[in-house]
N, C-alpha and C positions, 0 to 999 in steps of 0.2 A: 250097117251101111247109114242109118239115120244119125248115128254117133260119130261115124266120120265126115260126113258131109260139113258140120258146121265147123269142125278143125279144120277141114280143107279152105272154107270161105273165109276163116281166120287168120290161116297161115298163108294164104296165097298171097303173090305178090303182084298180083294185076296184071299179069302176062298171060291172060287166056284162061284163067282158072275158073271163071263164072262161065265162060263157054263149054268148058270141059266136064263141069257139075252139069250143066244143062246136057249136054250130050247125054252125059252117064242116066239122066233120070229119063230122058228120051228113049233110051236104049232098054233099060228096066222096063220102061212100060211096053214097048214093043216085045221085049222078052216074054212078058207076063201074057201078052195078049197074041203070042205067036201061035198058029194053028198047027204047024207041024214041026216036028222034032229037028230037022235040017236048019229050018229057020232059026228055032230056038238055041241052036248052038251055035249059029253064025252072030245072034245077038249076045249071046254069053261069052263070045270073043272079043266081041267089040266092047262090052263092059269090062272084061278083064284088061282089056288095050289101054281103055280110058283111064282105068283106076290105076294101072301102071303109070302112065303119063302124070296123073294126078300125085300119086305118091314120089314119082321123079321131082316135079316141081316142087313138092314140099320138103324133100330132101334138100334141094337145092337152096330153097327159102330160109330153111334151118341152117344150112352151111354159111348161107349168106350171113344170116343173123348173128351167128357165132362168129364168122370173121368180123361184124361189126362190133360186138362184144370184146373181142380182143385189140381192134384197131382202138375203140373207145379207152380200154385199160393203156394199150400202149400210149394213146394220145394223153392220158391223166399222167401216164410215167413222164413222158417227154414235158408236159407242162410244168409239172414238180421240180423235173431237172432245170427248166429254163428259169422258175422262179428262184431255184437256189443260185443259178448263174447268176441272176439279177441281183440277189442279195450280196453275193460274193463280190459282183461288181460294184455295188454300193459301198461296201466294205474297203475294197481297194482304192475307189474313188475318195472314200474319207481319208484313208492311209496317205495317199499321194497327195491330198490336200494338207495333212499335216506335216508331210515331208517337204513340200514346197513351202509352206510357212516356215519350217526350219530353216530351210535353204536361203529363205530371205532373209531370215536373223544372221545366219552365218555371213552373209554376202554384206550385210549392214556392219556387221562386226569387224569384219576384213577392211571395209570402206576405212572406219574408224580407227581402226589400228594402223592401215596405211596414211591417214592424215596424222595421227600422233608420231607416226615414225618419221615424217618429213619435218615435223616442228622440232622433235626431238634431234634431227640431224643438223638442225641449224646451231644447237647449242653444243658447247665445249663437252667431251667425253668425261667419264668420272676420274680418269688418271691425271688429267689436266686440271680439273676441279680440284682435286685433292691438292696437286701441286702449288695452286695460287692458293688455296686455303693456308696451306702450311707456310708459304711466303708470308702471308698475310699475318698470321700467327707471330712469326719472327719478328715481322716490322711491329706488329702491335707489342710483343714483348721489349723491344728496344724503345719502343715508344715510353712504355711504362716506366723503364730504368731511368730514361732522361727526364720523366717527369717526376719520379721520386729524389733524382739527383737536384733538380731544380728546385723542389720543394724544401730538402735539405739545406740547399743552399739559401733560400728564401729566409728559411727558419733560423740560419746562423748570422744571416743581417740582421733580422729583427731583434735577435739577441743582442746583437754588437750597438744596433742602434739604441735599445733599450739601454745598455750600458753607458752608449755616449751621453743619453738625455740625461740619466742619472747623475752622471759626472759632471755636466754641464749645470745641472739644478744644484749641485754640492757646491761648484766653483763658484755659482751665482750668488749661493748661501755666505760662502765666505768672502767674497768680495764686498758682500753686502754688511757683514759684521765687521771686516776690516774698516769700511768706510765709517760705520758708525762709532769704531774704537778711536779712529782719528777725529773726530768731530768731539768726541768727549774729551780729547786729549787737548785739543786746540782751545776749546773750552774752559779747560783747567788752566791752562796757560795764561789764556786771555784775563782769567779772574786773578791770576797771580801778580800779573803785572800792574794792575788797575789798584789793588790794596796797598796803602801806605805801609812803610815800614816802621817798626815800635821804636 
């Protein structure tokens, strides 16, 4: 009995356990001091009833304690699940931020592409540009032929002019020689006229 009492005091849930234990002690004292057998039996029944109530209260307290332990385990499990969910949510948020940045980049690229497309639309297409380049090439080739022809003509005129200058120079030399010869002949004739005959 003395070993059960402290356990009842410890395991009690504060719902009348102290009163029951006090009642049990009083019943035990009365049972010890009972004079007649009937009174002793009556006190004995009361002690058994009080003990049953204490055991029921203790069993109830143990059940509540076990239930609280299970609830704590359940709450711990829920807490871990919540922590995992929060970590997963953080990962999803980080992934969503990356996707948002990528979407912004794609949108910016599309805007730049649209701007470039508008600029390109104002310029002629490749086929027309190639046609223009081909026409310009032909015109350039034609002008090159004209240039070569003009250069050939200039070269011919240069040569002709050189021949003309050479001819003029030779003619001038011939005229000068003829003039000198005439002067010599005139001088000889003059000297012959002035000399006396023998």
